[in-house]
N, C-alpha and C positions, 0 to 999 in steps of 0.2 A: 595776524594776531588772532586771539580767540574771539570767535563771533564774526570774523570777517566773511563777507559773502563770496561765494565761488563765482568767478566770471564765466559767462556762457556766450557763445557766438549767436548771431541771429538765426543761423541754420539750426543750431542746437535747441534754441528756445522754441522755434517753430515746430520742431520734431516732438519736443516734450508736450507742447500744447495739443498737437494732433493725437498723441498717444496717452493723454493724461488719465484716461479711464482704466488703464492697466493698474494692477496692484503695484505697490511701491517696489516690491522685490522684483517682479517681472519688468517693471519700467527701468529699474537700475541695470538689470542684466542686459536688456535690449539696447539701452543707451550706451553702455560701456562697450558693447560689441560693435555698435555702429560707428561710434566716434573715437574709439580707442582710449577711453578715459577710465578712471578707477574711482567712481563715486559710489557712495553707499545709498541704500534705499531711503535713509533719513534725509540725505542731501536733496534728493529729487522730490521727496515728500514736502520738504520745507519750501522748495522752489514752487511747487504746485500750489501750496497754501498761500504764499505771498502774492501770487498772481491771480488767485481766485479761480484757478482751473479745477473744477470739481471732478472727483473721480466718477461720480454718477452712481455710486453704490449707496442706496438709501436703506438697504436691508436685504435679507435673503429673498431670492426670487426675482430680482430686477434683471431683465435681459439686456445684453449688450446690443447696441444698435449697429446695423450694417447698411451701407448704401445699396441701392438697387444693383449697381455694378458688382459690388463685393458679394452680395447675396447670390447673384447669378453665377459668379465664379465659384463660390463655395458649393453650390448645388451641382455644377458641372464636374467638379473635381472631388466630390465627397468620398470616393472609393480609395483615395490615397491613404497610406498608413498615417496615423495621427501626427507623428513627428514631422514627416515630410509635408503633410497637409498644412501645418502651422507655419513651417519654414517658407514654403512657396507662397503662402498668403502674404507673409511679411515682405517677401521679395517683390511680389506683384504690386502691393498697395502701399508699401512704405510705412506700415504701422504694425507693431507686434501684438499678437493675440496669443494668449496662453493655449497650449494644446487642449487643456481641460475644457476651456470655453468652447472650442470648436467641437470637441467630442459631445458636449452637452447639446450644442446646436443640432448636430446630426441626429441625436436621440429625439429631440423635440420635433424635428421635421420628419422623422421616420425614414431618413436616408440610410438604407442598409448598405454596408460595405461588402457583403457576401462572404466575409470571413467569420468562421465559427470558432477559431482557435484550436480546431482539431486537425489531426493529420488525415488526409484523404488517401484512398487506396493508391499505392504506387508512388506517393510522395516520399522523398528522402529527407532526413534530418539535415539541417544546415552544417552540422559538425560531424557528419558521417565520415569515418576514416581518419579523423584528425585526433592527434594526441592532445590531452589537456595541457595547456601551457604551464610552465613553472609558476608557482605562486597562486594558482587558481584551482578551486575545488579540491579534488583528490590529490593534486600534486603539492599542495601546501604542506610544509614539514610537520605542522601540528596534526594535519589530517592523516598523513602517511603513518604517523606513529601508531594509530589505532586501526589501520586498514588490515584486512585479511592478507596474509602472506600466501604465496603459492604453496599449495599442499596443506595449508592450515585448516583447522577444524574449529567449529564453535565450542565455547566452554562447556556447553551442555550436550556434546556429542556422546552418544551411548556406544561405547567400544565393544569389541568382540568379547562375549562372555557376560555382558551386562544382563541382569535379571530383573524381572518385574512381575507383579501379580495382576492378572486381568480381572475384569468385572465378574467373571464366573468363579473366581477364587483359584484358578490354576496358575502355576508358575510358568512364565515364559522366559526363554533365554535367547540371546543374540548369537547366531551361529554363522559360520563362513559359507553361506549358500546364497546364490543370487536370488534377489527378490523378484518373482515372476511378474509382479505388478509395476514395479518402479525400475527394475534393472540394477538396483543398488547391490553392492557386493556382500551385504549382510542382511539377514532377516530374522524375525522372531519366530520361534516354534515352541510348542509345549515341551517343557523340560522333561517331564516324566516319559513322554513318547520318545523324545530324542535319546534319553539314557536307556530306555527299555529296548529300543531297536538296535542300539549299539551292542547290547548284551545278548539279544535273542533274534535279531533279524527283523525284517518288516512285519508289521502287524498283519495277520492273515486277513484276506478279503472277507468282508461281511462281519468282521469282529471289531471290537474296541477295547480299550483298557479300562478296567474298573479298579478304583482305589480300594484296597483291602481293609485298611484300618479306618477309613473315612476321613483321613486328613489329607486334603489335596496338595498341601505344601510339602508333604513327605514324598519326594520324587525318586527315592531309591527303587531300582527295578524290582526288587523283591516285594515291594508294597503294591505292585500293580499286576493284574492278571488279565490276559486276553480272553474275553468272553463274547459270544454271539450278540450282536446288537439287539436281537429280539428278546434277550434276557433283561435288558435294562428296564422295560416297563414293569417287569415283575419285581423290581427292587425299589421303585420310586414312591411307594406308598399309595398308589392309586387303587381302583376297585379290583384290578386284575392282579395286584401284587401280593406277594406272600407277607411282606412286612417292609416298612421303610428301612432300607438297609443302613443308610448313614447314621440314623438316629437309634438304631438297635444297640443293645448292650454289646460290649466287645466279645463276651463269651458266646453270644447268639449269632454273631455275624457269619461264622463259617457255616452254621446250619441253615441260615436264611439263604446264603448264596448257593449252597448245595441243592436246597429244595427248589430254588428258582431255575437252576440249570436242569434239574430232573423234570420239572413241569414243562420246560421248553422242549426237552428231548422227546417226551411222550407226545406232545402236540405235533412235533415235526414228523414223528413216525406215523401218526394217524393221518396226517395230511398226505404223506407219501403213499400210504395204502389206498387212500381214496382216489388218488390219481391213477 
C-alpha cells in the first residue's frame, strides 16, 4: 500500500550504511547493480534518513574520508583511467565512490597520471581504419542528408570564368590554368592581360600594359597598350613625370603618353651612348 516500507536484507542494510556518504543517485545506482534491485534515489535517501545515517556533506569543500588501507591503494593505482580506477576501488573495498570524487582526490594530492589528452608521435587513433557504424556520427540519416557528396563543391565555389575586382582596382578572372602555388586546376589572372595576350601574344619582356582611357575595369584589348616599364614613373604624377596620366583630361592623355615615351627613348639613347 501507499507509504509501505521497502524490505531490506541485513546484508543490504549493512552495505547502505557503509556507503551512506554517496550521493543519493550514486548510492541507488551502486545498490541496484550490486543487489539486482530497482530502487530509486528517493527510496535509499529515505532509508538513510530513517536510520540516521548521515551523508556527511555539510557543504561545499568537505572531503571524503578514506582509511589508511584505501588511501594507500588509491595512491598506488592513481594512474588508472578514472572509470577503471573507481570500478576497481569499489571491487577492492566493497563501497562505491563516484569517479569525480577520485578525480578530485588525485588533483588535491598532486598524483599525476602522465596523460595529457594529446596524441604523441607515432600513436594511432583507436578508430583508425574503422568505418563509422550505422546510426553514429556521419552515418546517421539526418547527417548524411547534409554531407558533401563525392565530386560535390561548396555553394560558394567560384567556377571557371568567375570575375572579381582586386584591391588595386584590376579585374581578375578565373581561368583553366593550374595554380602554381596550390596545384588547383583553376587560378585567377588579370583579365586585361589575359585578353590582350590572346589577341596579341605574350607581353614583351620588360614591358607592361597601360590602361589608355584610365578605366581599369575596361578590359578590352584595344584599351591597353604595351609600354616599357620605365615609362610608368613618367606617368604617375611624381617629380619625374610629365603629368599624372590617369587624372589627365581625356583629350590630353594621348599627348601625355607620347611625351613620356619620347622622354624615355631620349634617356635610353643617352645611356647607350655613355656605355
